[in-house]
C-alpha positions as CSV (number, residue, x, y, z in Angstrom):
1,F,-71.6,-56.8,-61.5
2,H,-73.6,-58.9,-59.9
3,L,-76.6,-57.1,-57.5
4,D,-77.5,-59.6,-53.9
5,R,-80.6,-60.2,-53.7
6,N,-80.8,-58.9,-49.8
7,A,-78.6,-55.8,-50.6
8,T,-80.4,-53.0,-49.1
9,P,-81.2,-50.8,-52.0
10,N,-79.5,-47.2,-51.9
11,K,-78.5,-44.7,-53.5
12,A,-74.6,-45.5,-53.5
13,L,-75.5,-49.1,-55.0
14,A,-77.9,-47.4,-58.0
15,E,-74.8,-45.5,-58.8
16,Q,-72.7,-48.5,-59.4
17,L,-75.3,-50.1,-61.5
18,V,-75.8,-47.4,-63.3
19,E,-72.2,-47.1,-64.4
20,Q,-71.9,-50.9,-64.7
21,V,-74.6,-50.2,-67.1
22,K,-72.9,-47.6,-69.1
23,K,-69.4,-49.7,-69.5
24,D,-71.4,-52.9,-70.7
25,A,-74.4,-51.7,-72.6
26,T,-76.3,-54.9,-71.5
27,V,-78.6,-55.7,-68.9
28,V,-79.5,-59.3,-67.9
29,V,-82.2,-60.1,-65.9
30,V,-82.5,-63.0,-64.4
31,N,-85.7,-62.8,-62.6
32,V,-88.7,-60.6,-61.1
33,Q,-90.6,-60.8,-57.8
34,E,-93.6,-59.0,-57.6
35,N,-94.6,-57.6,-54.3
36,S,-98.8,-57.3,-53.4
37,D,-98.0,-55.3,-50.2
38,K,-99.5,-52.0,-50.3
39,I,-98.3,-48.7,-49.1
40,L,-100.3,-46.2,-47.4
41,P,-99.9,-42.8,-48.9
42,P,-99.0,-40.3,-45.4
43,L,-101.6,-39.1,-43.9
44,G,-101.6,-35.0,-44.7
45,L,-100.4,-32.5,-42.3
46,N,-102.8,-29.9,-40.7
47,T,-101.3,-26.3,-41.4
48,V,-99.3,-26.0,-37.8
49,A,-97.2,-29.1,-38.7
50,L,-97.0,-28.0,-42.1
51,L,-95.6,-24.7,-41.3
52,E,-93.1,-26.4,-38.7
53,A,-91.8,-28.8,-41.3
54,G,-90.7,-26.3,-43.8
55,S,-89.0,-24.6,-41.1
56,K,-87.0,-27.5,-40.2
57,A,-86.6,-29.3,-43.6
58,M,-86.2,-26.4,-45.5
59,G,-85.5,-23.2,-43.3
60,M,-88.1,-21.4,-44.9
61,S,-90.5,-18.9,-43.1
62,P,-93.8,-19.2,-42.6
63,K,-95.1,-17.2,-45.1
64,Q,-92.3,-19.0,-48.1
65,V,-94.5,-22.2,-46.6
66,M,-97.9,-20.6,-47.3
67,N,-96.6,-19.3,-50.6
68,V,-95.1,-22.8,-51.9
69,A,-98.3,-24.5,-50.8
70,E,-100.4,-22.3,-52.2
71,K,-98.6,-22.7,-55.7
72,L,-99.0,-26.7,-55.2
73,Y,-102.4,-26.5,-54.6
74,S,-103.3,-24.2,-57.4
75,Q,-101.6,-27.1,-59.6
76,G,-103.7,-29.9,-57.9
77,L,-100.4,-31.3,-56.3
78,I,-101.5,-31.4,-52.9
79,S,-105.0,-31.4,-50.9
80,Y,-105.9,-28.0,-49.1
81,P,-104.3,-28.0,-45.6
82,R,-105.8,-28.6,-42.9
């Protein structure tokens, strides 16, 4: 298995690589390049945008979205929705 350096990473490529490693049980890293680009985190959602995103993406009711947000907030995983 040879990973083309210009290949776009995707799930199928990752699964193919995992299967090859399981089969051969040996991996040789030929070259590693570091990148100093910074990727900034996305901006937070306000409450209305959070409710819309939860409804659209997850099919949740506003009450369900707020319950999940409250749990995540109490665990310190998200900031307070604005």
